[in-house]
C-alpha positions in Angstrom: 0.0 0.0 0.0 1.4 3.4 -1.0 2.5 5.8 1.7 0.0 8.5 0.5 -2.9 6.0 0.9 -1.6 4.9 4.3 -1.4 8.5 5.5 -5.0 9.1 4.2 -6.3 6.0 5.9 -4.5 7.0 9.2 -5.9 10.5 9.0 -9.4 9.2 8.3 -9.3 6.9 11.3 -8.0 9.7 13.5 -10.9 11.8 12.4 -13.4 9.1 13.2 -11.8 8.6 16.6 -12.1 12.3 17.3 -15.8 12.4 16.4 -17.7 12.3 19.7 -21.3 11.9 18.5 -21.3 8.5 16.7 -24.4 6.5 16.2 -22.4 3.3 16.5 -19.7 2.9 19.2 -16.2 2.0 18.1 -16.8 -1.6 19.3 -20.2 -1.9 17.6 -18.9 -0.7 14.3 -16.0 -3.1 14.2 -18.1 -6.0 15.4 -20.4 -5.3 12.4 -17.3 -5.3 10.1 -16.3 -8.7 11.5 -19.8 -10.1 11.0 -20.0 -8.6 7.5 -16.7 -10.2 6.6 -18.2 -13.6 7.4 -21.1 -13.0 5.0 -23.6 -11.5 7.4 -25.7 -9.4 5.0 -27.7 -7.9 7.9 -24.4 -6.5 9.4 -23.4 -4.9 6.1 -26.9 -3.4 5.7 -26.6 -2.0 9.3 -23.3 -0.3 8.5 -24.7 1.2 5.3 -27.8 2.4 7.1 -25.8 4.1 9.8 -23.5 5.6 7.2 -26.5 7.0 5.3 -27.6 8.6 8.5 -24.3 10.4 8.9 -22.3 8.0 11.1 -18.6 8.6 10.3 -17.7 5.4 12.2 -19.8 3.4 9.8 -18.2 5.1 6.8 -14.8 4.1 8.1 -16.0 0.5 8.6 -17.4 0.3 5.1 -14.1 1.7 3.8 -12.3 -1.2 5.6 -14.6 -3.7 3.9 -13.7 -2.3 0.5 -10.0 -2.2 1.5 -10.0 -5.8 2.6 -12.0 -7.0 -0.4 -13.8 -9.7 1.5 -17.4 -8.4 1.8 -17.2 -6.2 -1.3 -14.7 -6.5 -4.2 -11.5 -4.8 -3.3 -11.7 -1.2 -4.5 -9.1 1.2 -3.1 -10.9 4.3 -4.5 -14.1 3.4 -2.8 -12.2 2.5 0.4 -10.5 5.9 0.4 -13.8 7.7 -0.3 -15.5 6.1 2.7 -12.5 6.5 5.0 -12.3 10.2 4.2 
């Protein structure tokens, strides 16, 4: 992974951590990521719904799913978009 992308991902994660009014807690978001990566479509839908309601944590989680290429096909542009 290029250093520019790594810096962008790190900056996005810091921004998410700094956001105090998240609809999902840090733990809830990443638990949904783990479930989505096992094929749990309901977990993926929950992340998308939270993101559509303005939850930055859910956006970062969806970005990780695109980055990992497990739940969704690997797409670095989409990953970066959600992480930013």
